[in-house]
Each structure stands twice: as C-alpha cells, then as structure tokens.
N, C-alpha and C positions, 0 to 999 in steps of 0.2 A: 651389226652392232652387238657387242658382247652382252651376255645375260647380266641382270642386275646383281646377282650373287657374286659374280666375278668382279664387277665394278666396285661393289661395296668393300670387298677385301682390299682392293687397291686404294680406295678412298681413305682408309685409316691412316695411310702414310701420305698420300698425295694431297689431301685437303690441307694439311699443315704446310706443305711446301708451297701451296698456291698463294699463301699470304705474302710471300716475299718476292713475287715475280717482278716487282719494281722495288728496286732496292727496299681528452677529455679527461677524462681522469684516468689514473692508473686503476686497473681492475681491483676491486675489493675482494675480500675472501668470499668465495662463492656460497650462496644459499642454495642447497641442493634440492630442496623439496618445497613446492608451492602448496599452500593450504587451499587455494582456490585458483582457477585459471585466470591468468592475467590478460588484460585486453591488449591486443597488438598495438605497438607504438606506431604513430603516423610516419615517423622518419627516424633515421639513425645517422650519427656522424660517420662520414666515410673517409675524410682526408685530414682534418685538423685535430690533433690529440695533444694532451699534456701528460707527461710522466712525472710522478712525484720525485722530489730530490732523492737521489740514490737508487731509484728504481730504473729498470731497463725494459719494462713491459708497458704497453699502452693499448687502448681500445677495448673492445668487448665482442663476444660472439653474438650472432643473431641468426634467426631463421625466418624464411619467408615461404609462402605457399605458392606453388606453380599454378598458373592458369593455362587453359588450353591454348596452344600455339606458342607458348614461351619456349626458349632454349636456355641452356645454362650460360652461353655467352651473352644473351640479352640481359639476364639477371646480373651477371658479372659487371657489365659495363655500367648499368644503372647504379649499382652499389659500390662502385670504385674498386673492383677486383679484376684480376686478369684471368685468362682462360685456364692456365694450369692451376692457379690458386683455387678456383671454384671446383674444378674437376677433381683435384686431389682431396679436397675437403669432403667430397661427396662420392666416394668410390662406389662403382656399380651403377650409378645413375646414368641414364641415357643422356648424353650431352646435347643431342639435336632434337630429341623427342621425349623429354621427361613426362611422366604421367601427371596429368592434371590433378591437383590436390596434394601432391607430394610436398614434403617439407625439405627445403634446400638450406643447408648450413652456409652462412655467410661468415667466412673467417676474417672478421674485421678486428682482430687482435694480433699484435705484432711484438716480437722481441726485437729491440733495436740492435743493429749491427755492432760488433765489437770494433769501434772506430771512433775517433774524435767527433763530438757533436758540433760540427762546424760546416757551414756551406751545404753542398749537396753530397750525399753518400748514396751510392747505388750498390745494392747487393744482388749480384748476378744470380746466385742460387735461388733467391726468393723472387727474382724478377720484380724488384720493387725499389723505388727511389724515395729517399728521405731528404727533406729540405729543412735545415735548422736555421731559422730566421734570426736567432739571437737570444740573449738572456730573457727569461720570463715570457717568451713567446712560444706558441704552440708549434709542435712539429707537424709539418705537412708531408703527407706520403701519397704516392701514386704508383699504380702498377705500370710496368714497362714491358716492351718487347725488346729482345736483345739479339746479338749475333748468332746466326745458325752455326751448327757444327762445321768446323773447317774455316769459318769466318768469325771467330769468337770476338766479342767485345773485349778490348784490352783492359787490363787491370792497372791500378796505380793512381798516382796523384797527377792532376791536371787542373785547368781552370777554364772558365768561360772567356773566350778570346773576343768574340763579337756576337751580335744578335741580328736577326733579319726577319721582317714580316713578308709573307708571300715570297719565299725564296725560290730561286731557279735551281734545279737539280742539274749539276754538271756530272754527267754519267761517266764513271771510271771505265777505262778501256776493258778491264777484266770483266766487268759486269756486262758490258755490251757484247763481248765475245760469248759469255755464258748464255745470254738470251738468244743470240744468233744461232747457236747450236740447237735451240729448241724451236727455231723458226719464228722467234719473236724479235723483230728488228727494233732496236731502240735508237733514238737520235742522240747526238752528242750532248744536247741540252734539252731539258724538259721545263717549259715555262710554268708559272703558277697556274693552278687549275685542278680539276678533279683527277687528272692523270698523274699529278705530281706526288710521288711517295713521301716527300718531306712535309706535306700538309701546308698549313698557313703560317707556322712559326718555327724558327730554327735557332738554336743556341750552338754556335760553332766552338769546339773545344780546342785547347792548345795542342792536343795530340792531332797531328795533321790527318785530315780526311774523316774525322769522327765528329758526329753531330748528335745533340739531343733535339728531337724534332717531333712534329705531329705525324699524321699518316692519312692516307686515303684508304687504308685497310684496317679500320678500327678493331676488327675482331681478331687481329693478329697480336693484340696486346696480351702479354702473358704467355707468349710463345717464343721459341728461338726461331725468329723469322726475318732477321735483317742481315745486311751485309757487314755488320759490325757496329752500326750506330745504335742509339737508344731511342725508341719511339714511344710516344704516349698517345692516349686518346685525344682527339681534337679539343675537347672541352678542358682537359687537364693541362695540355701544353700551353694553352692560352693563359691560364692562371700562373703557371710556372714562369712563363716568359715575362709577365708583368711584375713578378715578385723578385726575380733574380737579376742582380746587376752584373755588368761586365766585370771581369776579374774575380768573380766568386769562385772559390775552390770547389773542385769536384774530385771525389775519391771513390774509385771503383774497387769493390772487394768481391770475393766469391766465398761466402760462408754458409754452407748447407746446414750446419748445426749451430743454433743460437741459444745461449743460456742466459737467463736473466732473472732478477728478483723483482717482486712487486707484492706489497702488502704482507711481507713475511713469508711468501711462498716462492719456491724456486721452480722456474718453468724451463722446459726444453721444447724448442721449435725445430722440427727436422724436415729437410727437403732432400730429395734424391740427389746425390752428388753428380755433377755434370762430368762429361767425358774428359774434360781438361784436368780434372782432379784425380788423385790416387785415392779411391774410395776407402781402402783399408787403412791408409795412413791418416786420413782426416777422422775416421772413426776411432782409431787408436788415440789420437790427440784429444778427442772429445772425452773418452773414458778416463784418460789421465787427468784431465781438468776436473771432471766430476769427482774423482777420488780425492783430489786436493781440496775441493769444496767440502766434501763429506768430513774430511779430517779437520779442516780449519774451523768449520761451523759446529762440529761435534753433533751432527744430525744425520740420521741414516737415510740413505736414498733407497727408493723402490727400484732395484736394478732390473727386475722383470719388466716394469713399466718403461724404464729407459730403453730397453731392448725393443719392446713393442713400438715405442714412439719412433725409434730410428728405423725399424723395419718398415713400418707403415708409411712413414714420410708424408704425412697429410698436411704439413705446413701449418699446424695449429699448435699454439703454445699449450703444453700439457704440464700440470703440476707433478713433480717427480719425487717429492719427499715422502717418506713412509707415513701413511695415515691420511694423506691428502686424497681428494676425490678422484683424480685421474680424468681421462678424457670423457668417460661416460657422465661424470658429474658436471663437467664443463658444458657438455651439450645439453644436459637436462636443465641447466641454469640459463641457457641462452635466451635472450629476449626475442619475442616474436615481433616482427615488424610488418606493417601492412604493405601489400603490393599496391603500388599506385595504379591509377586508371590507365596510364600510359608509361611504359618504361622508356627512359631517355635513350634515344638513338635506335630504338627497335625498328628494324626494317618494315616498311609497309608495302604491301603488294597491291598493285592496281587491280580493279575489277576485271573479270574476264570480258573480252571484247570480241564479239562475233564479227568475222570479216577481217580481223587483223592477222598479222604474221606472227608465228611463234617458232620456237625451236624445241623439239621433243628431245629431252635429255635422256629419258629412258622410259620403259614400260615394264611393269612388274605386277605380280599377283598380290604382293604384300603392301598394304597401305602404309604401315609404319616405315618400311624402307623407303617408300616414295616420299613420305614426309621428311625423312632425314635428308635425302638428296635435295629436296626443295629448300630446306633450311640452309644447307651448305651453300647453294647458289645465291640465296638471298643475303648471305653474310660475306660474299666476295666483296672486294673493294676495287672500283665502285661496284655497287650492288648489281647483280643479275636477277631481276625480279622473276620469281618462279612460283608456281602453284601446282597442286595435285588435282587432276581431273579424272573422273571415272568413265571408262568406256567398257560397257558390259561388266564382266567380272575382273577387269584389270584396271590398274591405275597408271596414268601417265604423268610424268613430270614435265610441265611445259614452262619454258622461259619466254617472257614477253609481257604485254603485247608490243609489237614493233610496227611502225607505219609502212614499211616497205621491205622488200627482199634484201636490199643492201644492209639495212640495219640488222635483220635477222641473221644474215651471213656473218656479220661482225660478231654478233653474240655467239654464234656457233664456233667461230674461231677462238674466242676467249674461253669457252667451255672446253674445247679441245686442248688449248694451251695450259689452262689452269688445272684441269682435272683429268685430262687424257680420256675424255668421253667424246665419242663421235655422235654429235647431235644430228637430228633429221629435221629439215625445214618443213614447217606446217603452213600451208598457204591459206588464203581467205576462205576458200570453199570448205576445207577441212575444219577450220575453226568454227564456221557456221554450223557444220554438222555436229560438232561437239556441243555447241550452245543449244541446238535443238534437242540434244539428248539430256538437257537439264543442268549442264554445268554453267555456273555463274561465278 
C-alpha cells in the first residue's frame, strides 16, 4: 500500500474526479466599523433575493465559525453554496479539516449575469443557477455542478421539455465505455434509488441528452463533475422542480467577470475563466467595458483594485469605484450567523463496532492527514462511512462498519475505483483488538 504522503498528493486531483463516476434586498452602502460586537444572526437567506429596480447585485456576505469536525463542503451545503464558491472565498483554509473556531466567509452576495431576467439562467463560470419567477417576485438562486473538462455543459438558449420524478438513468454508450476502462461496469439502465446519479428529480432540456437534475453525490455541487448535465443538491432540485413549468426558457452563459450596480456602488465579481474561454480575450473585454463605464459615469475606478479582484478571482462582488471600501471593508461588514446545532446533510458516522468488518484505507503518523482522508470518504456519494482510530503512535482511516466480508469487499472496490487507494480488509478479530485499545 502506498505511503499516505504519496496518496494525498494524488487525492488533490483524484477526489474531484471521484464525484462524477456516475454520470432580499439589494446590498446597502456598507457600514465598515461596528461600535460594538453584533450578536450573530440565527439564520440568513440563502436562495431568495430581490434586487432593487435598476440594480444588478443581490444578497449579502456572512461569516460563520467552524466547529470541530466541520468541513467547508458541509458549510457550503447548509448555506446554499457550492464547493468552488466557498473554497475560493476562503483561500488557504483547509477544505477537509478547517481549524475549529475559524471564521468562514459565506459569499451569499451575487452579481446577476448579463442576460435577460427571464426563466432559468445558468452561469457556468460561477457554477450558479438563477430562476426568475416573474415581475415583483424574488430571484431564486442555487449552486450547481457542471460538465467536466472535455464534456462541457453546452451554452445557449433552450427550454424545459419535460419533467420526471424518480427518473431512470439511460446510460450513454460513451459513459459506459469510460467506466469499463476503469473496471467499473455500468448497466444500460440505472433505476431510481441511491445508485442513480440523477437523484429524485429531473428536468429534461430541449437540447438532447442534457438534464437539470438532482444527485447522489451532493458534495460534487460547485465542481466540474458531470458528463455535461447540470446537477443540484437534492433539497434544491426538489424546490426547482416544483417551481418550474414545462416550456420554461433556459439560457446557459459563461461569464467569469460580472459587473453590476447596487446602491450607487459599482461591483466586480470575478471567477477564474474556464478552459473553454480565451482568458486574455475575456479580460480585455472586461477592461474595455469598465473604461466605458468610467467615461459614461464620469467616476474614477480604482484600477489597482480591479486588477487585484481579477487576479484573486474569489467570486465575491467587490466595490471598484475610487474611495469605496474594497474587499476588506466588505468582509469587515459581513454579518455573523450562528452555526446551527446540525448542518443540513452533514454526513454522520456510525459508532465503532467491535467485531464488525472494516476497510483500512490508510495508516499514517499524521492525525490531520488521516482526518482529511476520512472526510473525503464520508463525502463520497453514496457515503463511505469512515473514521480515524489510533493504534499506538499511528492513525488508521477505517471505512465501516460492515456486517460481512462481502460488504467490506464492495467498499474496498469503491475506494479503489473512486480514489485509487488499495484498502486492506480488517476482520472481526482485528476490530475487537482496536476496540480494546480504546477506540470507540
């Protein structure tokens, strides 16, 4: 079995690939300094927002404190964000093992795409869907997973052709062939259930073979992790399914640089351009547009801040007029929200069971590395329950418990297929020995 250091380097790339193995008011001018600490708010709006007439920015920034055992994907799901959104907004923070007590920025503020406010608009660059329900109605927005590199989600105008509850996945031949090369044999059809990557709800688009659907891999939301379809968290796709009628228009765009006004302030929201775009060209177009705005409005832009925003690409709307507060002021003014007792959808790990079967995914001297790998396994779809146990001065990552060797063998196969890790089967006698050593 390879050393954990080698495995972890490969996991940086492989864990992302594992996810697709089956197919309120507009923000006011910011108050930058508080005279006294504000009490955390109990909740914050995540999906339904209103932008004032003429404004293109909605929502607000928030922060939440990490508790022991949290991951950034857990916080992202609970607060209506995607993987890339929360990671980019918090550069340098450990995705799978953030330090307890750390403040995580929740980028719940969005510049609307430069597109007609009608029907569904999906911005691939932001990996976010906007649903315009009609005049005087709030805009609903949800994070999405999109097509991986080489299987990009198509852009352009289309519409919802039909809808289905508990859909059957008819596996395209090309996908079956790809999985067969990895030793993962797929049937021609996958019925509804936990192994179906379409989840419980599907909206079939007029563009053949493309679907807006749920997922059995919720922690792939906010990643390029599909075969071209658009996937949502299970709880989000249910709401969208009920709100969207057949024939509703769907417009897919790819806009990494979003510019919009709100409350007299000009904002720039920047995302890293995807490989399908010419990065130099889209940046050149942005600068030309900003120069036109500067001339038309007779207001000077802070060009240094513009360049920093584009370079950092944190996906946060930043004021870019001279004299405005900038990103630091935005973060300082972010509202603190209470972390709930239980994060929605956060994986739960069953207690350690002496005498059960397990799969040892790895053994290492580093507890943090072991926690990271356990978190990765717990966030597979469906979940591979995993925990960290200590054996003398080393830490083992155990997946389980399983009632028999057959179930443990299947878990080991998934770990190998998803993460390219060769697991070791741990039998009942060995699990009793670990339990006697104090692991619970």
